C-alpha positions as semicolon CSV with decimal commas, in nm:
position;residue;x (nm);y (nm);z (nm)
1;X;-1,395;-0,009;2,896
2;X;-1,025;0,066;2,936
3;X;-0,848;0,352;2,764
4;X;-0,671;0,110;2,530
5;X;-1,000;-0,055;2,437
6;X;-1,161;0,282;2,360
7;X;-0,857;0,378;2,154
8;X;-0,875;0,051;1,958
9;X;-1,249;0,096;1,905
10;X;-1,203;0,448;1,766
11;X;-0,906;0,343;1,554
12;X;-1,120;0,067;1,401
13;X;-1,404;0,310;1,331
14;X;-1,164;0,560;1,173
15;X;-1,021;0,287;0,950
16;X;-1,371;0,169;0,860
17;X;-1,470;0,520;0,756
18;X;-1,155;0,562;0,547
19;X;-1,202;0,224;0,379
20;X;-1,572;0,291;0,311
21;X;-1,507;0,563;0,057
22;X;-1,782;0,770;0,220
23;X;-1,734;1,119;0,349
24;X;-1,701;1,152;0,725
25;X;-2,043;1,317;0,746
26;X;-2,223;1,039;0,558
27;X;-2,035;0,761;0,739
28;X;-2,108;0,914;1,079
29;X;-2,476;0,960;0,996
30;X;-2,512;0,600;0,872
31;X;-2,325;0,461;1,174
32;X;-2,492;0,685;1,434
33;X;-2,164;0,848;1,537
34;X;-2,145;1,210;1,650
35;X;-1,939;1,385;1,382
36;X;-1,764;1,627;1,618
37;X;-1,665;1,334;1,844
38;X;-1,537;1,148;1,538
39;X;-1,313;1,438;1,435
40;X;-1,186;1,481;1,792
41;X;-1,101;1,113;1,828
42;X;-0,948;1,096;1,481
43;X;-0,719;1,385;1,570
44;X;-0,617;1,210;1,894
45;X;-0,553;0,878;1,721
46;X;-0,345;1,044;1,449
47;X;-0,146;1,237;1,709
48;X;-0,067;0,917;1,896
49;X;0,041;0,746;1,572
50;X;0,257;1,032;1,452
51;X;0,627;1,011;1,500
52;X;0,944;0,954;1,312
53;X;1,161;0,652;1,259
54;X;1,508;0,644;1,113
55;X;1,537;0,471;0,778
56;X;1,881;0,342;0,687
57;X;1,976;0,226;0,340
58;X;2,061;-0,141;0,321
59;X;2,115;-0,418;0,072
60;X;1,845;-0,462;-0,189
61;X;1,620;-0,759;-0,110
62;X;1,516;-0,814;-0,471
63;X;1,422;-0,604;-0,766
64;X;1,045;-0,648;-0,708
65;X;1,046;-0,515;-0,354
66;X;0,914;-0,170;-0,278
67;X;1,041;-0,111;0,076
68;X;1,187;-0,327;0,351
69;X;1,192;-0,197;0,708
70;X;1,402;-0,373;0,971
71;X;1,326;-0,290;1,333
72;X;1,560;-0,336;1,629
73;X;1,366;-0,635;1,763
74;X;1,453;-0,840;1,455
75;X;1,117;-0,763;1,295
76;X;1,108;-0,702;0,921
77;X;0,830;-0,534;0,727
78;X;0,850;-0,574;0,353
79;X;0,611;-0,373;0,140
80;X;0,568;-0,468;-0,223
81;X;0,504;-0,202;-0,483
82;X;0,128;-0,273;-0,502
83;X;0,071;-0,298;-0,125
84;X;-0,258;-0,243;0,056
85;X;-0,213;0,070;0,274
86;X;-0,494;-0,031;0,512
87;X;-0,319;-0,360;0,587
88;X;0,015;-0,185;0,636
89;X;-0,146;0,063;0,877
90;X;-0,302;-0,224;1,075
91;X;0,037;-0,400;1,099
92;X;0,213;-0,085;1,217
93;X;-0,059;-0,014;1,473
94;X;-0,041;-0,371;1,604
95;X;0,336;-0,338;1,643
96;X;0,295;-0,003;1,819
97;X;0,039;-0,147;2,062
98;X;0,271;-0,433;2,152
99;X;0,568;-0,201;2,196
100;X;0,447;0,098;2,403
101;X;0,692;0,384;2,442
C-alpha cells in the first residue's frame, strides 16, 4: 500500500469515527483499531490538513449564502448556512489531494 493510500485509509477511518458519535475508545474497540495508533494517525492527518488560506471579501452571491470561496484555479466552493461539515471536509480533502503542494 502506498503512503497516499494509507493516508486516505486513515483519513476515512478518522471521519467515520467522528461521524459515528462514539468516543474514540469505543469506536476503536468496535472496529479493532489500536487506540494509540488511531491518535497518532489522527494527529498526522490533522497536521497535514492544517494551513491557512487568504479570504478576500467579494460581491455577495445572494442573501441565502453562507460562504463562497473562490480558488485560483477557477474553483468555487459555496457553503450554505445549514451545510454538512463532513461533506465540506471531504470536498476540501479531495481538492488538496488533487493539488499537492
